[in-house]
N, CA, C and O atoms as a GROMACS GRO file, in nm:
protein
  460
    1MET      N    1   1.420  -0.271  -1.044
    1MET     CA    2   1.330  -0.346  -0.960
    1MET      C    3   1.312  -0.272  -0.827
    1MET      O    4   1.406  -0.215  -0.773
    2ILE      N    5   1.190  -0.274  -0.776
    2ILE     CA    6   1.163  -0.209  -0.648
    2ILE      C    7   1.239  -0.280  -0.536
    2ILE      O    8   1.245  -0.403  -0.532
    3GLN      N    9   1.296  -0.201  -0.446
    3GLN     CA   10   1.371  -0.256  -0.333
    3GLN      C   11   1.328  -0.186  -0.206
    3GLN      O   12   1.307  -0.064  -0.204
    4LYS      N   13   1.315  -0.263  -0.098
    4LYS     CA   14   1.286  -0.206   0.032
    4LYS      C   15   1.416  -0.153   0.090
    4LYS      O   16   1.515  -0.225   0.098
    5LYS      N   17   1.416  -0.025   0.132
    5LYS     CA   18   1.535   0.037   0.188
    5LYS      C   19   1.520   0.068   0.336
    5LYS      O   20   1.620   0.095   0.404
    6GLY      N   21   1.399   0.064   0.387
    6GLY     CA   22   1.373   0.093   0.528
    6GLY      C   23   1.226   0.069   0.554
    6GLY      O   24   1.153   0.019   0.468
    7THR      N   25   1.181   0.106   0.674
    7THR     CA   26   1.041   0.088   0.710
    7THR      C   27   0.954   0.177   0.621
    7THR      O   28   0.959   0.300   0.629
    8GLN      N   29   0.874   0.112   0.535
    8GLN     CA   30   0.782   0.180   0.444
    8GLN      C   31   0.854   0.277   0.350
    8GLN      O   32   0.796   0.379   0.312
    9PHE      N   33   0.980   0.247   0.314
    9PHE     CA   34   1.060   0.329   0.220
    9PHE      C   35   1.118   0.236   0.114
    9PHE      O   36   1.179   0.134   0.146
   10TYR      N   37   1.097   0.274  -0.014
   10TYR     CA   38   1.134   0.188  -0.126
   10TYR      C   39   1.200   0.272  -0.236
   10TYR      O   40   1.170   0.390  -0.253
   11THR      N   41   1.290   0.207  -0.311
   11THR     CA   42   1.347   0.270  -0.430
   11THR      C   43   1.313   0.184  -0.550
   11THR      O   44   1.296   0.062  -0.540
   12LEU      N   45   1.303   0.250  -0.666
   12LEU     CA   46   1.284   0.180  -0.791
   12LEU      C   47   1.336   0.267  -0.905
   12LEU      O   48   1.352   0.388  -0.888
   13THR      N   49   1.363   0.206  -1.019
   13THR     CA   50   1.413   0.281  -1.133
   13THR      C   51   1.296   0.333  -1.215
   13THR      O   52   1.183   0.288  -1.196
   14PRO      N   53   1.321   0.427  -1.306
   14PRO     CA   54   1.211   0.484  -1.386
   14PRO      C   55   1.137   0.382  -1.472
   14PRO      O   56   1.024   0.407  -1.512
   15ASN      N   57   1.197   0.268  -1.500
   15ASN     CA   58   1.134   0.166  -1.584
   15ASN      C   59   1.061   0.059  -1.503
   15ASN      O   60   1.003  -0.034  -1.560
   16ASP      N   61   1.063   0.071  -1.371
   16ASP     CA   62   1.003  -0.031  -1.285
   16ASP      C   63   0.858  -0.001  -1.252
   16ASP      O   64   0.820   0.113  -1.227
   17GLY      N   65   0.779  -0.108  -1.253
   17GLY     CA   66   0.646  -0.104  -1.195
   17GLY      C   67   0.649  -0.187  -1.068
   17GLY      O   68   0.749  -0.251  -1.037
   18PHE      N   69   0.540  -0.186  -0.995
   18PHE     CA   70   0.528  -0.268  -0.876
   18PHE      C   71   0.381  -0.289  -0.847
   18PHE      O   72   0.295  -0.229  -0.910
   19GLY      N   73   0.353  -0.376  -0.751
   19GLY     CA   74   0.215  -0.402  -0.714
   19GLY      C   75   0.190  -0.376  -0.567
   19GLY      O   76   0.282  -0.382  -0.485
   20VAL      N   77   0.067  -0.348  -0.536
   20VAL     CA   78   0.024  -0.337  -0.396
   20VAL      C   79  -0.104  -0.419  -0.382
   20VAL      O   80  -0.196  -0.409  -0.463
   21ARG      N   81  -0.107  -0.500  -0.276
   21ARG     CA   82  -0.224  -0.585  -0.250
   21ARG      C   83  -0.262  -0.570  -0.104
   21ARG      O   84  -0.177  -0.580  -0.014
   22VAL      N   85  -0.390  -0.544  -0.080
   22VAL     CA   86  -0.441  -0.531   0.056
   22VAL      C   87  -0.551  -0.635   0.074
   22VAL      O   88  -0.644  -0.644  -0.006
   23THR      N   89  -0.538  -0.714   0.182
   23THR     CA   90  -0.634  -0.820   0.209
   23THR      C   91  -0.694  -0.799   0.348
   23THR      O   92  -0.622  -0.783   0.447
   24ALA      N   93  -0.827  -0.800   0.354
   24ALA     CA   94  -0.898  -0.783   0.483
   24ALA      C   95  -0.928  -0.920   0.543
   24ALA      O   96  -0.963  -1.014   0.472
   25THR      N   97  -0.912  -0.929   0.675
   25THR     CA   98  -0.948  -1.050   0.749
   25THR      C   99  -1.032  -1.009   0.869
   25THR      O  100  -0.983  -0.940   0.959
   26GLY      N  101  -1.159  -1.051   0.872
   26GLY     CA  102  -1.244  -1.025   0.987
   26GLY      C  103  -1.298  -0.883   0.996
   26GLY      O  104  -1.353  -0.845   1.098
   27THR      N  105  -1.283  -0.804   0.891
   27THR     CA  106  -1.338  -0.669   0.886
   27THR      C  107  -1.384  -0.645   0.743
   27THR      O  108  -1.332  -0.707   0.650
   28SER      N  109  -1.481  -0.556   0.722
   28SER     CA  110  -1.523  -0.526   0.586
   28SER      C  111  -1.414  -0.444   0.518
   28SER      O  112  -1.350  -0.361   0.582
   29PHE      N  113  -1.394  -0.468   0.388
   29PHE     CA  114  -1.286  -0.404   0.314
   29PHE      C  115  -1.326  -0.261   0.276
   29PHE      O  116  -1.420  -0.241   0.200
   30PHE      N  117  -1.254  -0.163   0.330
   30PHE     CA  118  -1.270  -0.024   0.289
   30PHE      C  119  -1.134   0.042   0.304
   30PHE      O  120  -1.094   0.079   0.415
   31VAL      N  121  -1.064   0.057   0.192
   31VAL     CA  122  -0.928   0.110   0.193
   31VAL      C  123  -0.914   0.215   0.083
   31VAL      O  124  -0.872   0.182  -0.028
   32PRO      N  125  -0.948   0.342   0.112
   32PRO     CA  126  -0.917   0.447   0.015
   32PRO      C  127  -0.764   0.457   0.001
   32PRO      O  128  -0.692   0.456   0.100
   33ALA      N  129  -0.718   0.467  -0.122
   33ALA     CA  130  -0.574   0.469  -0.147
   33ALA      C  131  -0.541   0.567  -0.258
   33ALA      O  132  -0.625   0.600  -0.342
   34SER      N  133  -0.415   0.614  -0.257
   34SER     CA  134  -0.370   0.705  -0.362
   34SER      C  135  -0.218   0.701  -0.373
   34SER      O  136  -0.148   0.665  -0.278
   35ILE      N  137  -0.170   0.740  -0.490
   35ILE     CA  138  -0.028   0.775  -0.506
   35ILE      C  139  -0.030   0.925  -0.526
   35ILE      O  140  -0.085   0.975  -0.624
   36ASP      N  141   0.030   0.995  -0.431
   36ASP     CA  142   0.020   1.141  -0.426
   36ASP      C  143  -0.129   1.176  -0.425
   36ASP      O  144  -0.197   1.146  -0.327
   37ILE      N  145  -0.181   1.240  -0.529
   37ILE     CA  146  -0.324   1.272  -0.531
   37ILE      C  147  -0.402   1.188  -0.633
   37ILE      O  148  -0.521   1.212  -0.654
   38THR      N  149  -0.336   1.090  -0.695
   38THR     CA  150  -0.403   1.003  -0.791
   38THR      C  151  -0.467   0.886  -0.717
   38THR      O  152  -0.399   0.808  -0.651
   39VAL      N  153  -0.598   0.876  -0.728
   39VAL     CA  154  -0.674   0.773  -0.657
   39VAL      C  155  -0.646   0.636  -0.718
   39VAL      O  156  -0.641   0.621  -0.840
   40LEU      N  157  -0.628   0.536  -0.630
   40LEU     CA  158  -0.612   0.397  -0.671
   40LEU      C  159  -0.737   0.321  -0.629
   40LEU      O  160  -0.784   0.336  -0.516
   41SER      N  161  -0.790   0.240  -0.718
   41SER     CA  162  -0.910   0.161  -0.687
   41SER      C  163  -0.868   0.021  -0.644
   41SER      O  164  -0.854  -0.069  -0.726
   42LEU      N  165  -0.849   0.004  -0.514
   42LEU     CA  166  -0.808  -0.125  -0.462
   42LEU      C  167  -0.928  -0.215  -0.441
   42LEU      O  168  -1.037  -0.170  -0.406
   43VAL      N  169  -0.906  -0.345  -0.463
   43VAL     CA  170  -1.007  -0.448  -0.441
   43VAL      C  171  -0.946  -0.550  -0.345
   43VAL      O  172  -0.828  -0.584  -0.357
   44ASP      N  173  -1.025  -0.597  -0.252
   44ASP     CA  174  -0.978  -0.692  -0.150
   44ASP      C  175  -0.905  -0.810  -0.213
   44ASP      O  176  -0.960  -0.881  -0.297
   45ALA      N  177  -0.779  -0.830  -0.172
   45ALA     CA  178  -0.695  -0.944  -0.209
   45ALA      C  179  -0.654  -0.948  -0.356
   45ALA      O  180  -0.602  -1.050  -0.403
   46ILE      N  181  -0.675  -0.841  -0.430
   46ILE     CA  182  -0.636  -0.834  -0.571
   46ILE      C  183  -0.519  -0.736  -0.584
   46ILE      O  184  -0.524  -0.626  -0.529
   47THR      N  185  -0.415  -0.774  -0.656
   47THR     CA  186  -0.299  -0.688  -0.674
   47THR      C  187  -0.332  -0.573  -0.768
   47THR      O  188  -0.384  -0.593  -0.877
   48PHE      N  189  -0.303  -0.451  -0.723
   48PHE     CA  190  -0.313  -0.332  -0.807
   48PHE      C  191  -0.173  -0.304  -0.861
   48PHE      O  192  -0.080  -0.286  -0.783
   49ASN      N  193  -0.158  -0.302  -0.994
   49ASN     CA  194  -0.028  -0.278  -1.054
   49ASN      C  195  -0.006  -0.131  -1.081
   49ASN      O  196  -0.086  -0.065  -1.148
   50VAL      N  197   0.104  -0.079  -1.028
   50VAL     CA  198   0.146   0.059  -1.051
   50VAL      C  199   0.249   0.055  -1.164
   50VAL      O  200   0.352  -0.012  -1.152
   51THR      N  201   0.220   0.125  -1.273
   51THR     CA  202   0.309   0.123  -1.389
   51THR      C  203   0.405   0.243  -1.385
   51THR      O  204   0.378   0.342  -1.318
   52PRO      N  205   0.516   0.233  -1.457
   52PRO     CA  206   0.609   0.347  -1.463
   52PRO      C  207   0.542   0.476  -1.511
   52PRO      O  208   0.582   0.585  -1.470
   53ALA      N  209   0.442   0.465  -1.597
   53ALA     CA  210   0.372   0.584  -1.649
   53ALA      C  211   0.297   0.659  -1.539
   53ALA      O  212   0.265   0.776  -1.557
   54MET      N  213   0.269   0.593  -1.427
   54MET     CA  214   0.198   0.657  -1.317
   54MET      C  215   0.292   0.736  -1.226
   54MET      O  216   0.247   0.807  -1.135
   55LEU      N  217   0.422   0.723  -1.250
   55LEU     CA  218   0.523   0.789  -1.167
   55LEU      C  219   0.598   0.893  -1.250
   55LEU      O  220   0.588   0.892  -1.373
   56ASN      N  221   0.673   0.982  -1.185
   56ASN     CA  222   0.732   1.096  -1.254
   56ASN      C  223   0.875   1.078  -1.303
   56ASN      O  224   0.934   1.174  -1.353
   57GLY      N  225   0.931   0.961  -1.291
   57GLY     CA  226   1.065   0.938  -1.345
   57GLY      C  227   1.176   0.966  -1.245
   57GLY      O  228   1.151   0.996  -1.128
   58ALA      N  229   1.300   0.955  -1.295
   58ALA     CA  230   1.420   0.964  -1.211
   58ALA      C  231   1.421   1.091  -1.126
   58ALA      O  232   1.391   1.201  -1.174
   59GLY      N  233   1.457   1.074  -1.000
   59GLY     CA  234   1.468   1.186  -0.907
   59GLY      C  235   1.338   1.222  -0.838
   59GLY      O  236   1.338   1.309  -0.750
   60SER      N  237   1.228   1.158  -0.874
   60SER     CA  238   1.100   1.195  -0.813
   60SER      C  239   1.075   1.114  -0.686
   60SER      O  240   1.131   1.007  -0.665
   61LEU      N  241   0.990   1.170  -0.604
   61LEU     CA  242   0.952   1.110  -0.477
   61LEU      C  243   0.800   1.104  -0.474
   61LEU      O  244   0.732   1.203  -0.503
   62HIS      N  245   0.747   0.988  -0.439
   62HIS     CA  246   0.601   0.969  -0.436
   62HIS      C  247   0.558   0.912  -0.302
   62HIS      O  248   0.637   0.849  -0.231
   63GLN      N  249   0.430   0.937  -0.268
   63GLN     CA  250   0.371   0.883  -0.146
   63GLN      C  251   0.256   0.790  -0.185
   63GLN      O  252   0.162   0.830  -0.254
   64LEU      N  253   0.266   0.667  -0.140
   64LEU     CA  254   0.156   0.573  -0.155
   64LEU      C  255   0.080   0.575  -0.024
   64LEU      O  256   0.131   0.532   0.080
   65ASN      N  257  -0.044   0.624  -0.028
   65ASN     CA  258  -0.125   0.645   0.092
   65ASN      C  259  -0.234   0.539   0.101
   65ASN      O  260  -0.308   0.516   0.004
   66LEU      N  261  -0.244   0.474   0.216
   66LEU     CA  262  -0.346   0.372   0.240
   66LEU      C  263  -0.417   0.402   0.371
   66LEU      O  264  -0.353   0.415   0.476
   67HIS      N  265  -0.549   0.411   0.367
   67HIS     CA  266  -0.632   0.434   0.486
   67HIS      C  267  -0.713   0.308   0.509
   67HIS      O  268  -0.806   0.280   0.433
   68CYS      N  269  -0.680   0.232   0.611
   68CYS     CA  270  -0.750   0.106   0.641
   68CYS      C  271  -0.856   0.132   0.747
   68CYS      O  272  -0.823   0.162   0.862
   69PHE      N  273  -0.984   0.122   0.708
   69PHE     CA  274  -1.095   0.142   0.802
   69PHE      C  275  -1.139   0.007   0.859
   69PHE      O  276  -1.145  -0.092   0.787
   70PHE      N  277  -1.169   0.006   0.987
   70PHE     CA  278  -1.207  -0.118   1.057
   70PHE      C  279  -1.353  -0.110   1.098
   70PHE      O  280  -1.390  -0.034   1.187
   71THR      N  281  -1.438  -0.192   1.030
   71THR     CA  282  -1.580  -0.200   1.060
   71THR      C  283  -1.620  -0.346   1.051
   71THR      O  284  -1.640  -0.395   0.940
   72PRO      N  285  -1.634  -0.419   1.161
   72PRO     CA  286  -1.617  -0.379   1.300
   72PRO      C  287  -1.470  -0.356   1.334
   72PRO      O  288  -1.382  -0.379   1.251
   73PRO      N  289  -1.443  -0.311   1.458
   73PRO     CA  290  -1.306  -0.273   1.494
   73PRO      C  291  -1.213  -0.391   1.520
   73PRO      O  292  -1.100  -0.372   1.567
   74THR      N  293  -1.257  -0.511   1.491
   74THR     CA  294  -1.171  -0.628   1.504
   74THR      C  295  -1.118  -0.664   1.367
   74THR      O  296  -1.151  -0.600   1.267
   75GLY      N  297  -1.037  -0.765   1.361
   75GLY     CA  298  -0.983  -0.809   1.233
   75GLY      C  299  -0.853  -0.738   1.200
   75GLY      O  300  -0.793  -0.671   1.285
   76SER      N  301  -0.810  -0.753   1.075
   76SER     CA  302  -0.683  -0.696   1.034
   76SER      C  303  -0.679  -0.679   0.882
   76SER      O  304  -0.764  -0.730   0.810
   77TYR      N  305  -0.580  -0.606   0.839
   77TYR     CA  306  -0.547  -0.594   0.697
   77TYR      C  307  -0.403  -0.638   0.679
   77TYR      O  308  -0.317  -0.610   0.763
   78THR      N  309  -0.376  -0.706   0.570
   78THR     CA  310  -0.240  -0.738   0.531
   78THR      C  311  -0.209  -0.655   0.407
   78THR      O  312  -0.277  -0.668   0.305
   79ILE      N  313  -0.107  -0.572   0.416
   79ILE     CA  314  -0.064  -0.487   0.305
   79ILE      C  315   0.064  -0.548   0.250
   79ILE      O  316   0.161  -0.568   0.323
   80GLU      N  317   0.064  -0.578   0.120
   80GLU     CA  318   0.182  -0.637   0.057
   80GLU      C  319   0.229  -0.549  -0.058
   80GLU      O  320   0.149  -0.500  -0.137
   81VAL      N  321   0.361  -0.530  -0.065
   81VAL     CA  322   0.425  -0.462  -0.177
   81VAL      C  323   0.495  -0.571  -0.258
   81VAL      O  324   0.570  -0.652  -0.202
   82LEU      N  325   0.469  -0.572  -0.389
   82LEU     CA  326   0.522  -0.677  -0.475
   82LEU      C  327   0.608  -0.617  -0.586
   82LEU      O  328   0.584  -0.504  -0.630
   83ASP      N  329   0.709  -0.691  -0.630
   83ASP     CA  330   0.786  -0.644  -0.744
   83ASP      C  331   0.707  -0.674  -0.872
   83ASP      O  332   0.597  -0.728  -0.866
   84ALA      N  333   0.764  -0.638  -0.986
   84ALA     CA  334   0.694  -0.653  -1.114
   84ALA      C  335   0.666  -0.799  -1.150
   84ALA      O  336   0.583  -0.827  -1.236
   85PHE      N  337   0.738  -0.892  -1.085
   85PHE     CA  338   0.718  -1.034  -1.112
   85PHE      C  339   0.619  -1.098  -1.015
   85PHE      O  340   0.591  -1.218  -1.026
   86GLY      N  341   0.566  -1.020  -0.922
   86GLY     CA  342   0.468  -1.071  -0.827
   86GLY      C  343   0.526  -1.125  -0.698
   86GLY      O  344   0.454  -1.180  -0.615
   87THR      N  345   0.658  -1.108  -0.678
   87THR     CA  346   0.722  -1.153  -0.555
   87THR      C  347   0.698  -1.050  -0.445
   87THR      O  348   0.721  -0.930  -0.465
   88VAL      N  349   0.652  -1.095  -0.330
   88VAL     CA  350   0.627  -1.004  -0.217
   88VAL      C  351   0.761  -0.959  -0.161
   88VAL      O  352   0.845  -1.042  -0.123
   89ILE      N  353   0.783  -0.826  -0.156
   89ILE     CA  354   0.908  -0.773  -0.101
   89ILE      C  355   0.888  -0.709   0.036
   89ILE      O  356   0.986  -0.683   0.107
   90ASP      N  357   0.762  -0.685   0.074
   90ASP     CA  358   0.734  -0.629   0.206
   90ASP      C  359   0.590  -0.662   0.245
   90ASP      O  360   0.500  -0.662   0.161
   91THR      N  361   0.571  -0.689   0.374
   91THR     CA  362   0.438  -0.715   0.428
   91THR      C  363   0.420  -0.630   0.553
   91THR      O  364   0.505  -0.628   0.642
   92ILE      N  365   0.307  -0.559   0.557
   92ILE     CA  366   0.272  -0.474   0.671
   92ILE      C  367   0.139  -0.526   0.726
   92ILE      O  368   0.042  -0.541   0.652
   93MET      N  369   0.135  -0.553   0.856
   93MET     CA  370   0.012  -0.598   0.920
   93MET      C  371  -0.055  -0.478   0.988
   93MET      O  372   0.007  -0.408   1.068
   94ALA      N  373  -0.181  -0.454   0.955
   94ALA     CA  374  -0.257  -0.344   1.012
   94ALA      C  375  -0.364  -0.399   1.106
   94ALA      O  376  -0.456  -0.468   1.063
   95THR      N  377  -0.350  -0.370   1.234
   95THR     CA  378  -0.450  -0.408   1.334
   95THR      C  379  -0.471  -0.290   1.428
   95THR      O  380  -0.381  -0.208   1.449
   96LEU      N  381  -0.590  -0.282   1.484
   96LEU     CA  382  -0.621  -0.176   1.580
   96LEU      C  383  -0.585  -0.219   1.720
   96LEU      O  384  -0.598  -0.337   1.754
   97PRO      N  385  -0.540  -0.127   1.803
   97PRO     CA  386  -0.525  -0.157   1.946
   97PRO      C  387  -0.663  -0.186   2.007
   97PRO      O  388  -0.764  -0.136   1.957
   98ALA      N  389  -0.668  -0.264   2.111
   98ALA     CA  390  -0.794  -0.299   2.178
   98ALA      C  391  -0.868  -0.173   2.223
   98ALA      O  392  -0.806  -0.074   2.262
   99GLY      N  393  -1.000  -0.178   2.216
   99GLY     CA  394  -1.082  -0.069   2.267
   99GLY      C  395  -1.115   0.040   2.166
   99GLY      O  396  -1.180   0.138   2.202
  100GLN      N  397  -1.072   0.026   2.042
  100GLN     CA  398  -1.102   0.127   1.941
  100GLN      C  399  -1.244   0.112   1.890
  100GLN      O  400  -1.302   0.003   1.895
  101LEU      N  401  -1.302   0.221   1.841
  101LEU     CA  402  -1.440   0.223   1.793
  101LEU      C  403  -1.449   0.173   1.649
  101LEU      O  404  -1.354   0.182   1.572
  102SER      N  405  -1.568   0.122   1.614
  102SER     CA  406  -1.595   0.082   1.477
  102SER      C  407  -1.580   0.204   1.386
  102SER      O  408  -1.623   0.314   1.422
  103GLY      N  409  -1.520   0.185   1.270
  103GLY     CA  410  -1.496   0.296   1.178
  103GLY      C  411  -1.362   0.362   1.196
  103GLY      O  412  -1.325   0.451   1.119
  104THR      N  413  -1.288   0.320   1.300
  104THR     CA  414  -1.154   0.376   1.321
  104THR      C  415  -1.065   0.336   1.206
  104THR      O  416  -1.079   0.227   1.150
  105GLN      N  417  -0.973   0.424   1.168
  105GLN     CA  418  -0.882   0.394   1.058
  105GLN      C  419  -0.737   0.394   1.104
  105GLN      O  420  -0.701   0.459   1.202
  106MET      N  421  -0.658   0.321   1.031
  106MET     CA  422  -0.511   0.324   1.045
  106MET      C  423  -0.459   0.376   0.912
  106MET      O  424  -0.504   0.334   0.805
  107TYR      N  425  -0.366   0.469   0.918
  107TYR     CA  426  -0.313   0.535   0.798
  107TYR      C  427  -0.169   0.489   0.776
  107TYR      O  428  -0.087   0.492   0.867
  108TYR      N  429  -0.140   0.448   0.654
  108TYR     CA  430  -0.005   0.406   0.617
  108TYR      C  431   0.042   0.488   0.498
  108TYR      O  432  -0.032   0.506   0.401
  109GLN      N  433   0.163   0.538   0.507
  109GLN     CA  434   0.222   0.616   0.398
  109GLN      C  435   0.354   0.548   0.360
  109GLN      O  436   0.447   0.542   0.440
  110LEU      N  437   0.360   0.499   0.238
  110LEU     CA  438   0.479   0.435   0.187
  110LEU      C  439   0.549   0.534   0.095
  110LEU      O  440   0.486   0.594   0.008
  111ILE      N  441   0.678   0.551   0.113
  111ILE     CA  442   0.756   0.648   0.036
  111ILE      C  443   0.827   0.574  -0.078
  111ILE      O  444   0.893   0.473  -0.056
  112LEU      N  445   0.813   0.627  -0.198
  112LEU     CA  446   0.873   0.568  -0.319
  112LEU      C  447   0.970   0.670  -0.378
  112LEU      O  448   0.930   0.780  -0.416
  113PHE      N  449   1.098   0.633  -0.388
  113PHE     CA  450   1.200   0.720  -0.447
  113PHE      C  451   1.245   0.659  -0.578
  113PHE      O  452   1.293   0.545  -0.581
  114ILE      N  453   1.231   0.735  -0.686
  114ILE     CA  454   1.271   0.687  -0.818
  114ILE      C  455   1.416   0.730  -0.841
  114ILE      O  456   1.446   0.849  -0.844
  115VAL      N  457   1.505   0.632  -0.856
  115VAL     CA  458   1.649   0.662  -0.870
  115VAL      C  459   1.695   0.653  -1.014
  115VAL      O  460   1.813   0.675  -1.042
   0.00000   0.00000   0.00000
């Protein structure tokens, strides 16, 4: 089962899958995402399930990359990491500091270590 070990750092076994869900509030949803270089097609407020077949097995390290674009520059994104049963194990709030321009992005990189 996926476990949070630190800020944006997680471990899971080779047989574990997990989910990622990004929800936009007050901004249009535009979140290009990938695991390493494999593109993920995220949809607002819908869980994307990452299967064990998408990862390289024991001893591997992966990067889950999320680029949250803010158009307009107000609002927020809620990023949730879920275990295979749908339980939220981590929540990250993405908001821009005041005074940022429309189209500004916040970049999040989550590290996944397969043990």
